[in-house]
C-alpha positions in Angstrom: 0.1 -0.1 0.0 1.4 3.2 -1.1 1.9 6.1 1.4 0.2 9.4 0.6 2.7 12.0 0.2 2.0 15.1 2.3 3.3 18.3 0.7 5.5 20.1 3.0 4.1 23.5 3.8 6.4 26.6 3.4 7.6 28.8 6.3 5.0 31.5 5.4 2.1 29.1 5.6 3.4 27.6 8.8 3.5 31.2 10.2 -0.1 31.8 9.0 -1.2 28.5 10.6 0.2 29.6 13.8 -1.4 33.1 13.7 -4.7 31.4 12.8 -4.5 29.0 15.8 -3.7 31.9 18.1 -6.5 34.0 16.5 -9.1 31.3 16.9 -8.2 31.0 20.6 -8.8 34.7 21.2 -12.1 35.7 22.9 -14.7 37.6 20.9 -13.9 41.3 20.2 -16.3 42.6 22.7 -14.6 40.8 25.3 -11.3 41.9 24.3 -12.6 45.4 24.6 -14.2 44.8 28.1 -10.8 43.1 29.3 -8.7 46.1 28.0 -11.0 48.6 29.6 -10.8 46.7 32.9 -7.0 46.7 32.6 -7.0 50.5 32.0 -9.1 51.0 35.0 -6.8 48.8 37.3 -3.7 50.4 35.9 -5.0 53.9 36.5 -5.6 52.9 40.1 -2.0 51.6 40.5 -0.5 54.6 38.7 -2.4 57.0 41.1 -1.1 55.0 44.1 2.4 55.2 42.8 2.1 58.9 41.9 2.7 58.6 38.2 2.7 61.6 35.9 4.1 62.7 32.6 5.7 66.1 32.0 6.3 67.3 28.4 5.7 70.2 26.0 2.1 70.5 24.9 0.6 73.0 22.4 -1.8 75.2 24.2 -4.7 76.0 21.7 -5.7 79.1 23.7 -2.4 80.8 24.0 -1.1 79.4 20.6 2.2 78.5 22.5 4.2 75.4 23.4 4.1 75.0 27.1 5.6 72.6 29.5 2.7 70.7 31.0 2.4 68.0 33.7 -0.3 65.5 33.2 -1.5 63.4 36.3 -3.4 60.1 36.0 -7.0 60.2 36.6 -8.0 57.4 39.0 -10.9 55.4 37.5 -10.4 52.6 40.1 -12.4 54.5 42.7 -15.9 55.7 43.4 -15.1 59.1 42.0 -13.7 57.3 38.8 -16.7 55.2 38.5 -18.9 58.3 38.7 -16.8 60.0 36.1 -17.2 57.0 33.8 -20.9 56.6 34.1 -21.5 60.4 33.8 -19.4 60.9 30.6 -20.5 57.6 28.9 -23.2 59.2 26.8 -21.0 62.1 26.0 -18.2 59.9 25.0 -20.5 57.9 22.8 -22.1 60.9 21.1 -18.8 62.6 20.8 -17.5 59.9 18.3 -17.6 62.0 15.0 -18.5 59.0 12.8 -21.5 58.0 14.9 -24.1 60.2 13.2 -23.0 59.4 9.7 -22.7 55.6 10.4 -26.2 55.4 12.0 -27.6 57.4 9.1 -26.0 55.2 6.4 -27.0 52.1 8.3 -30.6 53.2 8.4 -30.4 53.9 4.7 -28.9 50.4 4.0 -31.7 48.7 6.0 -34.3 50.5 3.8 -32.3 49.7 0.6 -32.1 46.0 1.6 -35.7 45.7 2.7 -36.9 47.3 -0.6 -34.7 45.1 -2.7 -32.5 47.9 -4.1 -29.4 46.8 -2.4 -29.6 43.2 -3.6 -30.5 44.4 -7.1 -27.6 46.8 -7.0 -25.2 43.9 -6.0 -26.6 41.6 -8.6 -26.3 44.3 -11.2 -22.6 45.0 -10.2 -21.9 41.4 -10.4 -23.4 41.0 -13.9 -21.4 43.8 -15.4 -18.1 43.2 -13.4 -15.7 40.6 -14.9 -15.0 37.8 -12.3 -11.2 38.6 -12.1 -12.0 42.2 -11.2 -14.1 41.6 -8.1 -11.3 41.4 -5.7 -9.5 44.5 -6.9 -12.8 46.4 -7.1 -13.6 45.6 -3.5 -10.2 46.6 -2.4 -10.4 49.7 -4.3 -13.9 50.9 -3.0 -12.8 49.8 0.6 -9.9 52.3 0.2 -12.1 55.1 -1.2 -14.5 54.5 1.7 -12.0 56.5 3.9 -14.0 59.5 2.7 -16.7 58.5 5.1 -14.1 58.2 7.8 -14.5 55.2 10.2 -17.8 54.3 8.7 -16.0 52.0 6.1 -15.1 49.5 8.8 -18.8 49.2 10.1 -20.4 49.5 6.8 -18.4 48.4 3.8 -16.6 45.3 5.3 -19.9 43.4 5.6 -21.0 44.6 2.1 -17.7 43.1 0.8 -18.8 39.8 2.2 -22.1 40.1 0.3 -20.4 41.1 -3.0 -18.1 38.1 -2.6 -20.9 35.8 -1.8 -22.9 37.0 -4.9 -19.9 36.2 -7.0 -19.7 32.5 -5.6 -16.5 33.5 -3.7 -15.8 32.9 0.0 -17.6 35.6 2.0 -14.8 35.5 4.5 -12.4 36.5 1.8 -14.5 39.4 0.9 -14.4 40.6 4.6 -10.5 40.1 4.4 -10.3 42.3 1.1 -12.7 44.8 2.3 -11.0 45.2 5.6 -7.6 45.6 3.9 -9.0 48.2 1.5 -10.5 50.2 4.2 -7.4 50.0 6.5 -5.2 51.1 3.6 -7.5 53.9 2.7 -6.4 55.8 5.8 -3.0 56.3 4.2 -3.9 56.0 0.7 -6.9 57.6 -1.2 -7.5 59.5 -4.5 -9.5 62.2 -2.8 -8.7 64.5 0.2 -10.6 63.5 3.2 -11.6 65.2 6.4 -9.0 63.1 8.1 -6.1 64.6 6.0 -7.3 68.1 7.1 -7.0 67.0 10.8 -3.7 65.4 10.4 -2.2 68.3 8.3 -3.4 70.5 11.2 -1.3 68.6 13.6 1.7 68.6 11.2 1.1 72.2 10.8 1.5 73.0 14.5 4.6 70.8 14.6 6.1 72.4 11.8 5.6 76.0 13.2 7.9 75.1 16.2 10.9 75.0 13.7 9.5 77.6 11.3 6.6 79.9 12.2 6.0 80.8 8.7 5.8 77.3 7.4 2.3 76.0 6.3 1.1 72.4 6.0 -1.9 71.8 3.8 -4.3 68.9 3.5 -3.1 68.2 0.1 0.6 68.1 0.9 0.8 64.2 0.9 -1.6 63.8 -2.1 0.8 62.2 -4.6 2.1 59.6 -2.3 -1.5 58.9 -1.2 -2.8 58.7 -4.7 0.0 56.3 -6.0 -0.4 54.3 -3.0 -4.0 53.4 -3.9 -2.7 51.3 -6.8 -0.1 49.5 -4.7 -2.8 48.7 -2.0 -5.2 47.4 -4.7 -2.4 45.2 -6.3 -1.2 43.8 -2.9 -4.7 43.3 -1.4 -5.8 41.6 -4.7 -2.7 39.3 -4.5 -2.9 38.4 -0.9 -6.7 37.7 -1.2 -6.6 35.5 -4.4 -3.1 33.8 -3.7 -3.3 33.4 0.1 -6.5 33.9 1.7 -8.9 32.2 -0.8 -6.7 29.1 -1.1 -6.4 28.8 2.8 -10.2 29.1 3.1 -10.8 26.3 0.5 -13.8 25.9 -1.8 -16.7 27.8 -0.9 -20.0 25.9 -0.5 -23.3 27.8 -0.2 -25.1 27.0 3.1 -28.5 27.3 1.8 -29.5 30.0 4.1 -31.5 31.6 1.3 -29.6 34.9 1.7 -28.9 37.2 -1.2 -27.7 35.5 -4.3 -28.2 31.9 -3.2 -31.9 32.0 -4.2 -31.3 33.1 -7.8 -28.4 34.4 -9.9 -31.0 36.6 -11.7 -32.5 39.9 -10.4 -36.0 39.3 -9.0 -38.8 41.5 -10.2 -38.7 43.2 -6.8 -34.9 43.8 -7.1 -35.4 45.2 -10.6 -38.3 47.5 -9.6 -36.4 48.9 -6.5 -33.3 49.5 -8.7 -35.1 51.2 -11.4 -37.1 53.4 -9.1 -33.9 54.5 -7.1 -32.2 55.3 -10.5 -35.1 57.2 -11.8 -35.5 59.2 -8.7 -31.8 60.0 -8.7 -31.9 61.0 -12.4 -34.9 63.3 -11.6 -33.0 64.8 -8.7 -30.0 65.5 -11.2 -32.5 67.2 -13.5 -33.8 69.3 -10.6 -30.3 70.5 -9.6 -29.3 71.1 -13.2 -32.4 73.3 -13.5 -31.6 75.2 -10.5 -28.0 75.5 -11.6 -29.2 77.1 -15.0 -31.1 79.7 -13.0 -28.1 80.5 -10.5 -25.4 80.4 -13.3 -26.8 83.2 -15.4 -24.3 85.7 -16.4 -26.1 89.1 -17.2 -23.0 90.3 -19.0 -23.0 87.6 -21.8 -24.1 88.1 -25.2 -25.0 85.3 -27.6 -22.5 84.6 -30.4 -25.2 86.1 -33.0 -25.6 89.2 -30.8 -29.3 88.6 -30.9 -29.8 88.1 -27.2 -28.1 88.6 -23.8 -28.2 90.9 -20.9 -32.1 91.3 -20.9 -32.3 88.9 -17.9 -30.2 91.3 -15.9 -32.4 94.1 -16.8 -35.5 92.3 -15.9 -34.0 91.4 -12.5 -33.3 95.1 -11.7 -36.8 96.1 -12.7 -38.7 93.6 -10.5 -39.4 96.2 -7.7 -41.4 98.3 -10.3 -43.3 95.4 -11.9 -47.1 96.2 -12.2 -47.7 92.5 -12.2 -45.9 92.2 -8.7 -42.6 90.8 -7.3 -43.3 87.2 -7.9 -44.4 87.6 -11.5 -41.3 89.8 -12.0 -39.0 87.3 -10.8 -40.7 84.6 -13.1 -40.2 86.8 -16.0 -36.6 87.5 -15.0 -35.8 83.9 -14.6 -37.5 82.8 -18.0 -35.4 85.3 -19.9 -32.2 84.4 -18.0 -32.3 80.7 -18.6 -33.3 81.1 -22.3 -30.5 83.6 -22.8 -28.1 81.1 -21.2 -29.2 78.6 -23.8 -28.4 81.1 -26.5 -25.0 81.6 -24.9 -24.2 77.8 -25.0 -24.5 77.3 -21.3 -26.1 74.1 -19.6 -29.9 74.2 -19.4 -32.5 71.4 -18.9 -34.6 70.9 -22.2 -38.1 70.9 -20.6 -39.4 69.7 -23.0 -37.1 71.5 -25.5 -34.2 73.8 -25.4 -36.1 76.4 -27.1 -38.6 76.4 -24.1 -36.0 75.6 -21.4 -36.9 78.8 -19.4 -40.6 78.1 -18.8 -40.4 75.4 -16.3 -37.6 76.5 -14.1 -38.9 80.2 -14.2 -42.2 78.8 -12.6 -40.8 76.2 -10.3 -37.6 77.8 -8.9 -39.1 81.1 -7.6 -42.2 79.2 -6.2 -40.2 76.6 -4.5 -37.9 79.3 -2.9 -40.8 81.5 -1.8 -42.9 78.7 -0.3 -39.9 76.6 1.0 -41.2 73.3 -0.8 -39.0 70.2 0.2 -37.2 68.5 -2.6 -38.9 65.2 -2.5 -42.2 67.1 -3.3 -40.6 68.9 -6.1 -39.3 65.6 -7.6 -42.9 64.1 -7.4 -44.1 67.2 -9.2 -41.6 66.9 -11.9 -42.7 63.4 -12.5 -46.2 64.7 -13.0 -44.8 67.3 -15.3 -42.9 64.6 -17.3 -46.1 62.6 -17.4 -48.2 65.5 -18.9 -45.3 66.1 -21.4 -45.2 62.5 -22.5 -48.9 62.5 -23.2 -48.5 65.7 -25.3 -45.5 64.2 -27.2 -47.5 61.0 -27.9 -50.9 62.5 -28.9 -49.5 65.5 -30.6 -45.7 66.9 -30.7 -43.3 68.9 -28.7 -41.2 69.9 -31.7 -41.4 73.4 -33.4 -40.4 71.8 -36.7 -43.5 69.5 -36.6 -46.2 71.5 -34.7 -45.0 75.1 -34.5 -44.2 77.0 -31.3 -47.4 75.9 -29.7 -45.7 72.6 -29.4 -42.6 74.0 -27.8 -43.6 76.9 -25.6 -47.3 75.8 -25.5 -46.3 72.3 -24.2 -43.8 73.7 -21.7 -46.5 76.1 -20.3 -48.9 73.3 -20.1 -46.3 71.2 -18.1 -45.5 74.0 -15.8 -49.2 74.8 -15.1 -50.0 71.2 -14.2 -47.0 71.1 -11.9 -47.7 74.1 -10.2 -51.2 72.9 -9.4 -49.7 69.8 -7.9 -47.3 71.8 -5.7 -50.3 74.0 -4.6 -52.1 70.8 -3.4 -54.5 70.6 -6.3 -56.1 67.5 -7.6 -55.2 65.7 -10.9 -58.4 67.0 -12.3 -57.3 70.6 -11.7 -53.7 69.9 -13.0 -55.5 68.5 -16.3 -57.7 71.6 -16.4 -54.6 73.9 -16.0 -52.8 72.0 -18.9 -55.9 72.5 -21.0 -56.1 76.2 -20.2 -52.3 76.8 -21.0 -52.4 74.9 -24.2 -55.7 76.7 -25.4 -54.2 80.2 -24.6 -51.2 79.4 -27.0 -52.9 77.3 -29.6 -51.8 78.3 -33.0 -48.5 80.0 -32.0 -46.2 79.6 -34.9 -42.4 79.0 -35.0 -40.7 81.7 -36.8 -37.1 82.1 -35.5 -35.3 85.0 -37.0 -32.3 83.8 -39.0 -33.2 80.2 -37.9 -31.7 80.8 -34.4 -33.6 79.9 -31.2 -33.3 83.6 -29.9 -35.7 85.9 -31.6 -38.6 85.7 -30.6 -38.0 82.6 -28.7 -36.4 84.0 -25.5 -39.2 86.4 -24.9 -42.0 83.8 -25.5 -40.5 81.8 -22.6 -41.9 84.6 -20.5 -45.2 84.5 -22.1 -45.3 80.7 -21.4 -44.3 81.1 -17.9 -46.8 83.7 -17.0 -49.5 81.7 -18.9 -48.7 78.7 -16.8 -49.4 80.7 -13.5 -52.6 82.2 -14.7 -53.7 78.8 -16.0 -53.0 77.3 -12.6 -55.0 80.0 -10.7 -57.9 79.4 -12.8 -58.0 75.8 -12.1 -57.3 76.3 -8.5 -60.3 78.5 -8.3 -62.4 75.6 -9.5 -62.9 76.8 -13.1 -63.0 73.9 -15.7 -62.0 73.7 -19.2 -65.0 73.3 -21.5 -62.9 71.2 -23.8 -61.2 68.2 -22.2 -57.5 68.2 -22.1 -57.1 65.2 -24.4 -59.2 66.9 -27.1 -57.3 70.2 -26.6 -54.0 68.2 -27.3 -55.6 66.6 -30.4 -56.7 70.0 -31.6 -53.0 71.2 -31.1 -51.9 68.5 -33.4 -54.5 69.2 -36.0 -53.4 73.0 -36.0 -49.9 71.9 -36.2 -50.6 69.7 -39.0 -52.2 72.6 -41.3 -49.4 75.0 -40.5 -47.3 75.8 -43.5 -43.6 74.8 -43.5 -42.6 78.4 -43.4 -44.2 78.8 -39.9 -42.5 75.5 -38.5 -39.1 76.5 -37.5 -37.8 77.0 -41.0 -37.1 80.8 -40.6 -39.0 81.6 -43.8 -42.2 83.1 -42.4 -43.7 85.2 -39.7 -41.1 87.5 -37.9 -38.4 85.9 -39.6 -39.7 87.1 -43.0 -40.1 90.8 -41.8 -37.5 93.4 -43.4 -35.8 93.7 -40.0 -35.7 90.0 -39.6 -34.2 89.4 -43.0 -31.5 92.1 -42.2 -30.5 90.2 -39.0 -30.2 87.0 -41.1 -28.2 88.7 -43.7 -25.8 90.3 -41.3 -25.0 87.1 -39.4 -22.4 85.6 -41.9 -20.4 88.9 -41.5 -20.1 88.4 -37.7 
């Protein structure tokens, strides 16, 4: 009978075996913490009895000077020490800077997992990530989690285990990779974190001892930190793949039904949660971009053609004198500003088109600011706005080249009016009536851009669309109903658009574009 040859382990593996044996014999982390805390209490009592103290130079933050200071031991091994610990336990707990962030994120993760979003996100990440890149991805994300300070240890390490499990890798290897990344992230990161600012402050104080004029900034160590990220990813991946995973052996699912074990495919619940979350974030991005288009207006800019610019600033200055009131004046100024920004090639949100980009933000932004509407409510209102816009686009058109300016400014005005009704607490029927009022008021509006540019008369028509949206909203909120249902109004808009001659559908050949002055502008543009 042949003897089975046992492969001799290398020195490194034998060392790891020894470390593993010792580690397995250690008590749970909570017990280690309790033992160490008890040891500190006892040592403080011994130190007090023996009169221990420490004298050294300490930086006094009040006097801004280095002073020699003697620090005496606080005796915790006494009645007063016990009273001190008990009376300060809550302050110590609440004083932990990362606590608030971690509790908030953990609460969010709990909701995300219950809704199916977290499982869906992990499954989607697994589907699009090559198997060989899973480990480096986990180590890299772990390193970057340092931006959330100590939260990476509490939050990302277990998530790393979930990611590994979803990829049919050993979850314990995921914990090791995630822990290595998070730990490495305290000395290596592609971004400057709050920890770097704190450490640079300590270094700055130390440097000023030698040179009072020397300044240490948070980014002083950036190049070392940034290049170290790649070293940590490479080393973390190597150790995980070549040492940790082989030592753990083949991973066999335990059948507990968690996460990916049930199915490698995304469930309908996971898919729905992921889509909803992504849609909400996309709408949030749209809203932020819309606000930015208002805030970034430059009253000194003029469009390349010279046909538009500076009028938004003029209207802003005139607001106190507006016959229509301060709010309407603000709406008018905003509509012109955003539309002029579009002509000046700045970032705007096409809602529903670039030519009508000033209508919706000019109605929403001033209203939200005036009445302090929360962002979640605004996002819901924007979904309603998109819904009305989709119906108009489906039944008729939102393109000036197809249905005239009624399809652009008219549609934007209808969307804004319906949205404003929602924000004011109106019903869906009132939103529909407001949409109908706004469209009826601009029915037949032609698209006649001078020189074929979306500037004259387009910029100022944004004002008409915005103010029309507000008056339509007020009529609907007053209980006035449209005699013609909104669906029929939309159908009528399509019919009118279909009968418009091509010269009045964005060709720049009819209407204002065909006036003597309009033609002069068009003829002068090539010379600019």
